[in-house]
C-alpha positions in Angstrom: -13.1 -67.7 -6.1 -10.0 -68.2 -7.9 -6.5 -67.0 -6.5 -5.4 -65.1 -9.1 -8.1 -63.3 -8.7 -7.6 -63.2 -4.7 -4.2 -61.9 -5.3 -4.9 -58.7 -8.1 -7.7 -57.7 -5.6 -5.3 -57.5 -2.4 -2.8 -56.1 -4.4 -5.3 -53.3 -5.5 -6.1 -53.0 -2.0 -3.4 -52.6 -0.7 -2.4 -49.8 -3.4 -5.1 -47.8 -2.2 -4.8 -48.1 1.4 -1.0 -47.4 1.3 -2.0 -43.9 -1.0 -4.7 -42.9 1.2 -2.0 -43.5 4.4 0.4 -41.2 2.5 -1.8 -39.3 0.4 0.3 -39.6 -2.2 -0.7 -36.5 -4.5 -1.1 -37.5 -7.7 -0.5 -35.1 -10.9 -0.8 -35.3 -14.4 2.7 -36.4 -16.5 1.2 -33.9 -18.8 -0.2 -30.5 -16.9 1.7 -28.4 -14.9 1.9 -27.9 -11.6 -0.2 -25.7 -10.7 -1.0 -25.0 -6.9 -5.2 -25.6 -6.7 -5.3 -27.6 -3.2 -4.7 -26.4 0.2 -1.1 -26.8 1.1 0.0 -26.1 -2.0 2.5 -23.6 -2.6 3.0 -20.8 -4.3 5.6 -18.2 -4.8 4.7 -14.9 -5.0 7.1 -11.8 -6.8 6.4 -8.8 -4.8 7.0 -6.2 -7.6 5.1 -2.7 -5.8 5.8 0.8 -6.6 3.7 4.0 -5.6 4.3 7.4 -6.5 1.5 10.2 -4.9 1.8 13.9 -4.6 -0.3 17.0 -4.5 0.1 20.8 -5.9 -1.5 23.8 -4.7 -1.1 27.9 -5.5 -3.4 30.5 -4.2 -3.3 34.2 -5.2 -5.8 36.6 -3.8 -5.6 40.9 -4.6 -8.1 42.9 -3.1 -8.0 46.6 -3.2 -10.4 49.4 -1.8 -10.1 52.8 -2.4 -12.4 55.5 -0.8 -12.3 59.6 -1.4 -14.4 62.1 1.4 -14.1 65.5 0.8 -15.5 69.4 0.7 -15.4 71.5 -2.4 -13.7 74.7 -2.3 -14.8 77.4 -3.9 -11.9 78.9 -6.2 -11.4 82.4 -6.7 -13.9 83.9 -3.9 -13.4 86.5 -1.5 -14.8 83.9 1.2 -12.4 81.4 -0.1 -9.3 82.1 2.6 -12.4 81.6 5.5 -14.1 78.3 4.1 -12.0 75.4 6.0 -10.6 72.8 3.2 -11.3 69.2 4.6 -11.0 65.5 3.3 -10.6 62.0 3.9 -9.0 59.6 2.3 -8.8 55.4 2.9 -6.6 53.1 0.5 -6.9 49.6 1.8 -4.7 46.6 -0.2 -4.3 42.7 0.7 -2.5 40.4 -1.2 -2.2 36.8 -0.2 0.1 34.2 -2.7 0.0 30.4 -1.1 1.7 27.5 -2.7 2.2 24.3 -1.6 3.0 20.7 -2.7 3.7 17.4 -1.2 5.4 14.3 -2.8 5.5 10.3 -1.9 7.7 7.3 -3.7 8.2 4.1 -2.7 9.3 0.8 -4.0 9.6 -2.9 -2.8 10.7 -5.9 -4.3 11.1 -9.1 -2.6 10.0 -12.8 -3.5 8.2 -14.9 -1.2 6.5 -18.8 -1.1 3.2 -18.8 0.1 0.6 -21.6 1.3 -2.4 -22.1 -0.1 -5.0 -22.2 3.0 -8.5 -22.3 1.1 -10.2 -23.0 -1.4 -13.0 -20.8 -1.8 -15.9 -21.9 -3.5 -15.3 -20.3 -6.5 -11.5 -21.6 -7.1 -9.9 -18.9 -6.1 -7.1 -19.8 -3.2 -6.7 -17.7 -0.2 -2.8 -17.7 0.4 -1.0 -17.0 3.3 3.2 -16.4 3.8 6.5 -15.6 5.6 9.7 -14.5 4.9 12.3 -14.0 7.9 16.0 -13.2 7.1 18.4 -12.8 9.9 21.6 -11.3 9.0 24.2 -9.7 11.5 21.5 -9.8 14.4 19.6 -7.9 12.0 16.1 -9.9 11.3 13.7 -8.8 8.5 10.1 -9.8 8.3 8.0 -10.4 5.1 4.8 -11.6 5.3 2.3 -11.9 2.5 -1.6 -12.8 2.4 -4.6 -12.5 0.2 -6.8 -13.9 -3.1 -5.5 -15.4 -5.6 -6.9 -16.5 -8.8 -6.7 -19.5 -10.4 -5.6 -18.2 -14.3 -3.5 -15.4 -12.3 -0.8 -17.9 -11.5 1.7 -18.1 -14.0 3.4 -22.0 -16.0 6.2 -21.5 -13.1 4.3 -21.2 -10.3 4.4 -17.8 -9.5 2.1 -15.1 -9.0 2.7 -11.2 -9.1 1.5 -9.1 -6.0 -0.6 -7.0 -8.8 -2.5 -10.1 -9.2 -3.3 -10.7 -6.2 -6.9 -9.2 -4.4 -6.9 -7.6 -0.7 -3.4 -8.3 -0.7 -1.5 -7.6 2.5 1.5 -6.9 2.5 4.4 -6.3 5.6 7.6 -5.7 5.8 9.6 -5.0 9.6 12.8 -5.5 10.9 14.2 -5.6 14.1 17.8 -4.7 15.6 20.8 -2.7 15.8 19.4 -0.3 12.9 16.1 -0.3 13.5 16.7 0.6 16.8 18.6 3.3 16.0 16.0 4.8 13.6 13.9 4.8 16.2 13.2 8.2 18.0 14.1 8.4 21.6 11.6 8.3 24.6 12.0 11.8 25.6 11.0 12.8 21.5 8.6 10.3 21.8 6.9 11.9 24.8 7.3 15.8 23.3 6.1 14.9 20.1 3.0 13.1 21.8 2.2 16.8 23.8 2.7 18.7 21.0 
């Protein structure tokens, strides 16, 4: 075999071994870098707002009346000895009931998530979390769900409204969270009653 051919083959084999060893992802220079494989990173823009309300009105009105009596004989000489008696009854019931409930909430944040699985149809299963601690107050945001590749924007951002089976959790630990929690006696009496 020619020495030049051997050198070229060895160079190609070395480049392939180097690429496989480091698992360098190869992206096209002409395509945008959207997440599509396991361990790719997405930016999730969480914009959630919910508003719910119900209102009910009930009005009832019921009235009953009954009257029983014995007619008297007018202008009769026996009218003064005949007793006049009667029974009257009135019953009235009214009810006016009103009730309403309103609930409103909003949440906005940005979290990076990792692709943990690529499903058969090409949809991506994502999971991500973010922990922020300021002055011993810890806030934790967790998100998971399924993203369609066509819902990923050019800058690799997905809006939370485009995530199927989304589970978004926002919780906190620290002095403020502890102070806002009811005491043990209050929780005990609420549990009983």
